[in-house]
Short mmCIF file of the C-alpha atoms (twelve columns), coordinates in Angstrom:
data_MODEL
# 
_entry.id   MODEL 
# 
loop_
_atom_site.group_PDB 
_atom_site.id 
_atom_site.type_symbol 
_atom_site.label_atom_id 
_atom_site.label_alt_id 
_atom_site.label_comp_id 
_atom_site.label_asym_id 
_atom_site.label_seq_id 
_atom_site.Cartn_x 
_atom_site.Cartn_y 
_atom_site.Cartn_z 
_atom_site.pdbx_PDB_model_num 
ATOM 1   C CA . MET A 1   9.677   88.013 10.237  1 
ATOM 2   C CA . ARG A 2   10.712  90.047 7.216   1 
ATOM 3   C CA . SER A 3   12.897  87.273 5.886   1 
ATOM 4   C CA . LEU A 4   9.971   84.795 6.176   1 
ATOM 5   C CA . SER A 5   7.689   87.099 4.178   1 
ATOM 6   C CA . MET A 6   10.268  87.465 1.405   1 
ATOM 7   C CA . LYS A 7   10.624  83.653 1.225   1 
ATOM 8   C CA . ASN A 8   6.870   83.195 0.813   1 
ATOM 9   C CA . LYS A 9   6.822   85.760 -2.009  1 
ATOM 10  C CA . ARG A 10  9.568   83.884 -3.850  1 
ATOM 11  C CA . LEU A 11  7.565   80.609 -3.480  1 
ATOM 12  C CA . TYR A 12  4.432   82.285 -4.898  1 
ATOM 13  C CA . ALA A 13  6.467   83.688 -7.771  1 
ATOM 14  C CA . GLN A 14  7.534   80.157 -8.827  1 
ATOM 15  C CA . GLY A 15  3.905   78.922 -9.364  1 
ATOM 16  C CA . PHE A 16  1.481   79.184 -12.374 1 
ATOM 17  C CA . THR A 17  -1.328  81.627 -12.791 1 
ATOM 18  C CA . LEU A 18  -4.763  80.519 -14.000 1 
ATOM 19  C CA . VAL A 19  -4.257  82.290 -17.320 1 
ATOM 20  C CA . GLU A 20  -1.008  80.409 -17.906 1 
ATOM 21  C CA . MET A 21  -2.616  77.043 -17.135 1 
ATOM 22  C CA . VAL A 22  -5.550  77.708 -19.475 1 
ATOM 23  C CA . THR A 23  -3.150  78.793 -22.231 1 
ATOM 24  C CA . VAL A 24  -1.099  75.587 -21.857 1 
ATOM 25  C CA . ILE A 25  -4.258  73.444 -21.941 1 
ATOM 26  C CA . LEU A 26  -5.422  75.136 -25.137 1 
ATOM 27  C CA . ILE A 27  -2.057  74.669 -26.830 1 
ATOM 28  C CA . LEU A 28  -1.924  70.992 -25.812 1 
ATOM 29  C CA . GLY A 29  -5.493  70.511 -27.061 1 
ATOM 30  C CA . ILE A 30  -4.602  71.973 -30.464 1 
ATOM 31  C CA . LEU A 31  -1.522  69.723 -30.692 1 
ATOM 32  C CA . VAL A 32  -3.568  66.636 -29.770 1 
ATOM 33  C CA . VAL A 33  -6.215  67.424 -32.397 1 
ATOM 34  C CA . GLY A 34  -3.548  67.963 -35.055 1 
ATOM 35  C CA . VAL A 35  -1.657  64.770 -34.211 1 
ATOM 36  C CA . SER A 36  -4.866  62.675 -33.980 1 
ATOM 37  C CA . SER A 37  -6.074  63.979 -37.364 1 
ATOM 38  C CA . PHE A 38  -2.749  62.954 -38.899 1 
ATOM 39  C CA . ILE A 39  -3.005  59.480 -37.335 1 
ATOM 40  C CA . ILE A 40  -6.639  59.026 -38.410 1 
ATOM 41  C CA . PHE A 41  -5.814  60.151 -41.979 1 
ATOM 42  C CA . GLY A 42  -2.880  57.753 -42.145 1 
ATOM 43  C CA . THR A 43  -4.963  54.885 -40.776 1 
ATOM 44  C CA . ARG A 44  -7.685  55.557 -43.333 1 
ATOM 45  C CA . ILE A 45  -5.192  55.523 -46.203 1 
ATOM 46  C CA . PHE A 46  -3.786  52.215 -44.927 1 
ATOM 47  C CA . VAL A 47  -7.239  50.620 -44.640 1 
ATOM 48  C CA . GLU A 48  -8.333  51.800 -48.100 1 
ATOM 49  C CA . SER A 49  -5.085  50.698 -49.760 1 
ATOM 50  C CA . SER A 50  -5.379  47.310 -48.021 1 
ATOM 51  C CA . SER A 51  -8.928  46.904 -49.391 1 
ATOM 52  C CA . VAL A 52  -7.796  47.765 -52.905 1 
ATOM 53  C CA . ASP A 53  -4.819  45.399 -52.646 1 
ATOM 54  C CA . GLN A 54  -7.084  42.581 -51.389 1 
ATOM 55  C CA . VAL A 55  -9.486  42.966 -54.318 1 
ATOM 56  C CA . LEU A 56  -6.571  43.183 -56.780 1 
ATOM 57  C CA . SER A 57  -4.983  40.001 -55.418 1 
ATOM 58  C CA . GLN A 58  -8.300  38.176 -55.297 1 
ATOM 59  C CA . SER A 59  -9.282  39.157 -58.830 1 
ATOM 60  C CA . ARG A 60  -5.836  38.369 -60.245 1 
ATOM 61  C CA . PHE A 61  -5.914  34.892 -58.723 1 
ATOM 62  C CA . ALA A 62  -9.419  34.222 -60.081 1 
ATOM 63  C CA . ILE A 63  -8.548  35.372 -63.611 1 
ATOM 64  C CA . GLU A 64  -5.300  33.374 -63.661 1 
ATOM 65  C CA . ARG A 65  -7.071  30.223 -62.465 1 
ATOM 66  C CA . MET A 66  -9.854  30.591 -65.015 1 
ATOM 67  C CA . THR A 67  -7.267  31.113 -67.750 1 
ATOM 68  C CA . ARG A 68  -5.225  28.075 -66.735 1 
ATOM 69  C CA . GLU A 69  -8.273  25.779 -66.585 1 
ATOM 70  C CA . LEU A 70  -9.834  27.059 -69.818 1 
ATOM 71  C CA . ARG A 71  -6.609  26.434 -71.736 1 
ATOM 72  C CA . SER A 72  -6.683  22.771 -70.669 1 
ATOM 73  C CA . ALA A 73  -10.335 22.190 -71.592 1 
ATOM 74  C CA . VAL A 74  -11.526 19.223 -73.634 1 
ATOM 75  C CA . PRO A 75  -11.829 20.421 -77.266 1 
ATOM 76  C CA . ASN A 76  -15.190 22.108 -77.977 1 
ATOM 77  C CA . SER A 77  -16.370 21.742 -74.374 1 
ATOM 78  C CA . VAL A 78  -16.679 25.479 -73.638 1 
ATOM 79  C CA . ARG A 79  -20.219 26.847 -73.540 1 
ATOM 80  C CA . LEU A 80  -21.775 30.013 -72.147 1 
ATOM 81  C CA . ASN A 81  -25.202 30.898 -70.761 1 
ATOM 82  C CA . GLY A 82  -26.957 33.516 -68.640 1 
ATOM 83  C CA . ASN A 83  -30.349 35.063 -68.023 1 
ATOM 84  C CA . GLY A 84  -29.276 38.676 -68.538 1 
ATOM 85  C CA . LEU A 85  -30.321 39.620 -65.014 1 
ATOM 86  C CA . THR A 86  -28.791 37.582 -62.168 1 
ATOM 87  C CA . TYR A 87  -26.049 35.352 -63.578 1 
ATOM 88  C CA . GLN A 88  -23.662 34.504 -66.431 1 
ATOM 89  C CA . CYS A 89  -21.768 31.203 -66.467 1 
ATOM 90  C CA . VAL A 90  -19.048 29.580 -68.557 1 
ATOM 91  C CA . GLU A 91  -18.820 25.781 -68.439 1 
ATOM 92  C CA . PHE A 92  -16.046 23.503 -69.684 1 
ATOM 93  C CA . VAL A 93  -14.400 20.132 -68.961 1 
ATOM 94  C CA . PRO A 94  -10.776 20.320 -67.775 1 
ATOM 95  C CA . ILE A 95  -8.576  17.566 -69.277 1 
ATOM 96  C CA . GLU A 96  -6.976  15.326 -66.663 1 
ATOM 97  C CA . THR A 97  -4.906  13.478 -69.204 1 
ATOM 98  C CA . SER A 98  -4.837  12.512 -72.879 1 
ATOM 99  C CA . THR A 99  -3.039  9.918  -74.955 1 
ATOM 100 C CA . THR A 100 -3.204  7.916  -78.179 1 
ATOM 101 C CA . TYR A 101 -5.572  4.983  -78.486 1 
ATOM 102 C CA . LEU A 102 -4.568  1.689  -80.112 1 
ATOM 103 C CA . ALA A 103 -7.940  0.018  -80.524 1 
ATOM 104 C CA . MET A 104 -11.418 1.363  -79.805 1 
ATOM 105 C CA . PRO A 105 -14.931 0.305  -80.759 1 
ATOM 106 C CA . ILE A 106 -15.636 2.910  -83.458 1 
ATOM 107 C CA . ALA A 107 -18.423 2.848  -86.070 1 
ATOM 108 C CA . PRO A 108 -18.972 0.937  -88.243 1 
ATOM 109 C CA . SER A 109 -17.442 -1.673 -85.930 1 
ATOM 110 C CA . THR A 110 -19.753 -3.327 -83.399 1 
ATOM 111 C CA . ALA A 111 -20.091 -2.058 -79.861 1 
ATOM 112 C CA . ALA A 112 -17.633 -3.429 -77.333 1 
ATOM 113 C CA . LEU A 113 -16.941 -3.205 -73.622 1 
ATOM 114 C CA . THR A 114 -13.189 -2.541 -73.856 1 
ATOM 115 C CA . GLY A 115 -10.570 -0.474 -75.631 1 
ATOM 116 C CA . THR A 116 -6.793  -0.041 -75.423 1 
ATOM 117 C CA . VAL A 117 -4.505  2.974  -75.271 1 
ATOM 118 C CA . ILE A 118 -0.721  3.466  -75.280 1 
ATOM 119 C CA . LEU A 119 1.003   3.047  -71.941 1 
ATOM 120 C CA . ASP A 120 3.080   6.180  -71.167 1 
ATOM 121 C CA . ASN A 121 3.708   8.656  -68.366 1 
ATOM 122 C CA . LEU A 122 0.329   10.340 -68.933 1 
ATOM 123 C CA . THR A 123 -1.715  7.177  -68.569 1 
ATOM 124 C CA . SER A 124 -0.890  6.976  -64.874 1 
ATOM 125 C CA . LYS A 125 -3.659  9.560  -64.341 1 
ATOM 126 C CA . ILE A 126 -6.338  7.348  -65.902 1 
ATOM 127 C CA . ALA A 127 -8.770  6.103  -63.246 1 
ATOM 128 C CA . ALA A 128 -12.124 4.425  -62.847 1 
ATOM 129 C CA . ASN A 129 -15.270 6.554  -63.222 1 
ATOM 130 C CA . GLN A 130 -13.548 9.011  -65.539 1 
ATOM 131 C CA . TYR A 131 -15.153 9.920  -68.865 1 
ATOM 132 C CA . VAL A 132 -13.401 9.500  -72.198 1 
ATOM 133 C CA . TRP A 133 -14.000 11.439 -75.420 1 
ATOM 134 C CA . ILE A 134 -12.962 10.671 -78.975 1 
ATOM 135 C CA . TYR A 135 -13.210 13.358 -81.649 1 
ATOM 136 C CA . PRO A 136 -15.739 15.762 -80.028 1 
ATOM 137 C CA . LEU A 137 -16.616 18.404 -82.634 1 
ATOM 138 C CA . THR A 138 -19.306 20.359 -80.768 1 
ATOM 139 C CA . ASP A 139 -20.305 20.987 -77.163 1 
ATOM 140 C CA . SER A 140 -23.194 18.587 -77.741 1 
ATOM 141 C CA . ASP A 141 -20.635 15.851 -78.466 1 
ATOM 142 C CA . VAL A 142 -19.035 16.579 -75.047 1 
ATOM 143 C CA . TYR A 143 -22.149 16.801 -72.852 1 
ATOM 144 C CA . ASN A 144 -24.758 14.750 -74.731 1 
ATOM 145 C CA . SER A 145 -24.133 11.080 -75.393 1 
ATOM 146 C CA . ALA A 146 -26.613 10.921 -78.300 1 
ATOM 147 C CA . ARG A 147 -23.845 11.008 -80.913 1 
ATOM 148 C CA . GLN A 148 -21.748 8.501  -78.970 1 
ATOM 149 C CA . LYS A 149 -18.610 10.562 -78.551 1 
ATOM 150 C CA . ARG A 150 -18.366 9.851  -74.819 1 
ATOM 151 C CA . ALA A 151 -18.056 6.790  -72.552 1 
ATOM 152 C CA . GLN A 152 -17.344 6.155  -68.873 1 
ATOM 153 C CA . ILE A 153 -14.588 3.938  -67.482 1 
ATOM 154 C CA . ASN A 154 -15.406 1.118  -65.129 1 
ATOM 155 C CA . THR A 155 -11.933 -0.420 -64.592 1 
ATOM 156 C CA . VAL A 156 -8.375  0.172  -65.795 1 
ATOM 157 C CA . SER A 157 -5.643  -2.448 -66.204 1 
ATOM 158 C CA . SER A 158 -2.093  -2.257 -67.596 1 
ATOM 159 C CA . ALA A 159 -0.151  -4.972 -69.416 1 
ATOM 160 C CA . ALA A 160 2.930   -4.846 -71.604 1 
ATOM 161 C CA . ASN A 161 2.916   -1.483 -73.393 1 
ATOM 162 C CA . GLN A 162 -0.785  -0.785 -73.310 1 
ATOM 163 C CA . VAL A 163 -3.638  0.093  -70.952 1 
ATOM 164 C CA . THR A 164 -6.989  -1.672 -71.268 1 
ATOM 165 C CA . LEU A 165 -10.094 0.363  -70.482 1 
ATOM 166 C CA . THR A 166 -13.292 -1.424 -69.514 1 
ATOM 167 C CA . PHE A 167 -16.381 0.748  -69.963 1 
ATOM 168 C CA . THR A 168 -19.493 0.767  -67.828 1 
ATOM 169 C CA . ALA A 169 -21.583 -0.333 -70.833 1 
ATOM 170 C CA . ASN A 170 -21.098 -1.572 -74.359 1 
ATOM 171 C CA . THR A 171 -19.773 1.373  -76.357 1 
ATOM 172 C CA . ARG A 172 -19.332 2.325  -79.980 1 
ATOM 173 C CA . PHE A 173 -17.830 5.743  -80.706 1 
ATOM 174 C CA . ALA A 174 -19.343 7.603  -83.652 1 
ATOM 175 C CA . GLU A 175 -16.153 8.765  -85.362 1 
ATOM 176 C CA . ALA A 176 -12.440 8.040  -85.248 1 
ATOM 177 C CA . SER A 177 -9.942  10.762 -84.442 1 
ATOM 178 C CA . PRO A 178 -7.544  11.477 -87.377 1 
ATOM 179 C CA . ARG A 179 -4.679  11.574 -84.837 1 
ATOM 180 C CA . GLN A 180 -6.131  8.792  -82.670 1 
ATOM 181 C CA . ARG A 181 -6.389  11.162 -79.696 1 
ATOM 182 C CA . ILE A 182 -8.461  10.263 -76.639 1 
ATOM 183 C CA . TYR A 183 -9.233  12.612 -73.729 1 
ATOM 184 C CA . PHE A 184 -9.890  11.790 -70.085 1 
ATOM 185 C CA . ALA A 185 -11.711 13.941 -67.513 1 
ATOM 186 C CA . SER A 186 -13.848 13.510 -64.421 1 
ATOM 187 C CA . ALA A 187 -16.285 16.402 -64.198 1 
ATOM 188 C CA . PRO A 188 -17.224 19.733 -65.785 1 
ATOM 189 C CA . VAL A 189 -16.380 23.050 -64.136 1 
ATOM 190 C CA . SER A 190 -18.450 26.234 -64.185 1 
ATOM 191 C CA . TYR A 191 -17.434 29.806 -63.337 1 
ATOM 192 C CA . CYS A 192 -20.454 31.989 -62.650 1 
ATOM 193 C CA . PHE A 193 -20.796 35.722 -62.156 1 
ATOM 194 C CA . GLU A 194 -23.832 36.055 -59.897 1 
ATOM 195 C CA . LYS A 195 -25.730 39.075 -58.627 1 
ATOM 196 C CA . ALA A 196 -25.862 39.308 -54.839 1 
ATOM 197 C CA . SER A 197 -29.394 39.711 -53.491 1 
ATOM 198 C CA . SER A 198 -28.402 42.539 -51.138 1 
ATOM 199 C CA . SER A 199 -26.569 44.738 -53.698 1 
ATOM 200 C CA . ASN A 200 -25.996 45.383 -57.378 1 
ATOM 201 C CA . GLU A 201 -22.454 43.969 -57.236 1 
ATOM 202 C CA . LEU A 202 -21.578 40.540 -58.599 1 
ATOM 203 C CA . THR A 203 -19.613 37.694 -57.105 1 
ATOM 204 C CA . LEU A 204 -17.568 35.118 -59.003 1 
ATOM 205 C CA . LYS A 205 -18.037 31.479 -57.901 1 
ATOM 206 C CA . ARG A 206 -16.544 28.201 -59.112 1 
ATOM 207 C CA . TYR A 207 -18.764 25.091 -59.319 1 
ATOM 208 C CA . THR A 208 -17.865 21.439 -59.877 1 
ATOM 209 C CA . GLY A 209 -19.028 17.981 -58.842 1 
ATOM 210 C CA . TYR A 210 -22.527 18.370 -60.295 1 
ATOM 211 C CA . GLY A 211 -22.118 15.835 -63.121 1 
ATOM 212 C CA . VAL A 212 -22.383 15.963 -66.880 1 
ATOM 213 C CA . ASN A 213 -25.646 17.459 -68.163 1 
ATOM 214 C CA . ALA A 214 -26.919 17.738 -71.730 1 
ATOM 215 C CA . SER A 215 -28.248 21.251 -70.974 1 
ATOM 216 C CA . GLN A 216 -25.954 23.733 -69.299 1 
ATOM 217 C CA . PRO A 217 -27.007 24.046 -65.637 1 
ATOM 218 C CA . THR A 218 -27.721 27.301 -63.845 1 
ATOM 219 C CA . PRO A 219 -26.214 28.181 -60.438 1 
ATOM 220 C CA . ALA A 220 -29.423 26.962 -58.793 1 
ATOM 221 C CA . ASP A 221 -28.940 23.541 -60.393 1 
ATOM 222 C CA . MET A 222 -25.401 23.076 -59.080 1 
ATOM 223 C CA . SER A 223 -24.017 22.446 -55.614 1 
ATOM 224 C CA . SER A 224 -22.781 25.367 -53.517 1 
ATOM 225 C CA . GLY A 225 -19.947 27.117 -55.288 1 
ATOM 226 C CA . VAL A 226 -16.588 28.309 -53.998 1 
ATOM 227 C CA . LEU A 227 -16.273 32.088 -53.775 1 
ATOM 228 C CA . MET A 228 -13.446 33.263 -56.042 1 
ATOM 229 C CA . ALA A 229 -13.899 37.063 -56.205 1 
ATOM 230 C CA . GLN A 230 -16.182 39.856 -55.034 1 
ATOM 231 C CA . SER A 231 -16.938 43.495 -55.877 1 
ATOM 232 C CA . VAL A 232 -17.580 42.800 -59.586 1 
ATOM 233 C CA . ALA A 233 -19.356 45.805 -61.111 1 
ATOM 234 C CA . ASN A 234 -20.411 44.546 -64.540 1 
ATOM 235 C CA . VAL A 235 -24.069 44.997 -65.565 1 
ATOM 236 C CA . LEU A 236 -25.494 41.697 -66.802 1 
ATOM 237 C CA . SER A 237 -28.388 43.385 -68.590 1 
ATOM 238 C CA . ASN A 238 -25.960 45.378 -70.754 1 
ATOM 239 C CA . ASN A 239 -24.509 43.238 -73.575 1 
ATOM 240 C CA . ALA A 240 -21.622 45.670 -73.946 1 
ATOM 241 C CA . ASP A 241 -20.635 45.211 -70.303 1 
ATOM 242 C CA . LEU A 242 -20.820 41.439 -69.843 1 
ATOM 243 C CA . PRO A 243 -17.918 39.868 -67.904 1 
ATOM 244 C CA . LEU A 244 -17.745 36.882 -70.316 1 
ATOM 245 C CA . ILE A 245 -17.900 36.735 -74.118 1 
ATOM 246 C CA . LEU A 246 -17.371 33.566 -76.149 1 
ATOM 247 C CA . THR A 247 -16.233 33.653 -79.759 1 
ATOM 248 C CA . PRO A 248 -17.072 30.192 -81.099 1 
ATOM 249 C CA . SER A 249 -14.547 28.133 -83.023 1 
ATOM 250 C CA . SER A 250 -14.588 27.876 -86.795 1 
ATOM 251 C CA . LEU A 251 -12.783 25.817 -89.425 1 
ATOM 252 C CA . VAL A 252 -9.825  28.199 -89.306 1 
ATOM 253 C CA . ASN A 253 -9.937  29.622 -85.762 1 
ATOM 254 C CA . ASN A 254 -9.960  28.229 -82.248 1 
ATOM 255 C CA . ALA A 255 -12.566 29.359 -79.765 1 
ATOM 256 C CA . MET A 256 -11.786 32.490 -77.779 1 
ATOM 257 C CA . VAL A 257 -13.094 33.336 -74.314 1 
ATOM 258 C CA . HIS A 258 -12.956 37.065 -73.534 1 
ATOM 259 C CA . LEU A 259 -12.644 37.755 -69.792 1 
ATOM 260 C CA . GLN A 260 -13.552 41.364 -68.999 1 
ATOM 261 C CA . PRO A 261 -14.793 41.607 -65.416 1 
ATOM 262 C CA . ARG A 262 -14.841 45.096 -63.942 1 
ATOM 263 C CA . PHE A 263 -14.109 45.525 -60.207 1 
ATOM 264 C CA . ASN A 264 -15.126 48.404 -57.966 1 
ATOM 265 C CA . VAL A 265 -13.610 49.130 -54.546 1 
ATOM 266 C CA . ASN A 266 -13.656 52.353 -52.506 1 
ATOM 267 C CA . GLY A 267 -14.893 54.315 -55.505 1 
ATOM 268 C CA . GLU A 268 -12.035 53.082 -57.714 1 
ATOM 269 C CA . THR A 269 -12.716 50.935 -60.791 1 
ATOM 270 C CA . PHE A 270 -10.364 48.664 -62.740 1 
ATOM 271 C CA . GLN A 271 -11.180 46.208 -65.517 1 
ATOM 272 C CA . TYR A 272 -9.458  43.180 -67.027 1 
ATOM 273 C CA . ARG A 273 -9.274  42.715 -70.787 1 
ATOM 274 C CA . HIS A 274 -8.071  39.166 -71.143 1 
ATOM 275 C CA . GLN A 275 -8.424  36.721 -74.031 1 
ATOM 276 C CA . VAL A 276 -8.065  32.989 -73.588 1 
ATOM 277 C CA . GLN A 277 -7.627  30.782 -76.621 1 
ATOM 278 C CA . VAL A 278 -9.177  27.313 -76.249 1 
ATOM 279 C CA . ILE A 279 -7.598  24.720 -78.518 1 
ATOM 280 C CA . ASN A 280 -10.399 22.960 -80.390 1 
ATOM 281 C CA . VAL A 281 -8.467  20.459 -82.520 1 
ATOM 282 C CA . PRO A 282 -9.724  17.073 -81.287 1 
# 
């Protein structure tokens, strides 16, 4: 009987008291809170850095594409407009190809339906429905046909060492190019910084396929644009903070487009200061 009692005491001595259990629970709770805080903090840093990296990549792609397309614009085709409140747009015509013409109906010659250009590797990109320009000196020469610097191609045919262009109507270009250059393109392109209706931030959209217009169209006049970048923080009503500035060409200088969009993400701000020279020698 005595040996049984001693055995039960030893069994009770191997258990846990209530105080010990509560102490262990408190210690485990403190460890869990500490570990979870570390995990939450790390997750937050990852999410914020991912957001910043996404905006950086997005903005870099948009600026590089704008730069590449602006540099290949038809001479003197860049123009800028905005209402100072909800949008600012730059419009230009990207060159698809260019070459040297052999014979064209140019004043004072009579109007004609055809013209010929040199057959080379670049002329393989010439196609029906493209527009052609000869010696455009202003943006009006590019977008307005009043001065007869532009014509549209109906058909294209190649023979021997030349390509014959048939226009959609009898054409007579106003002036000859000193270097006999001729430019081919299909449609203008617009990049617009637009104010979102739900916030003060701007978005950058690319528009095309809306045709050639004498007056520069607004975003409402064009088809739905492709979103290129978000989180743009420029203030369109502040002339010192505009995302786009155009320095027109002169007799001694090419046109210069200043790209200076400012992006804001997670309270951090970064701004591009990029200059794009647009060759304006037609």
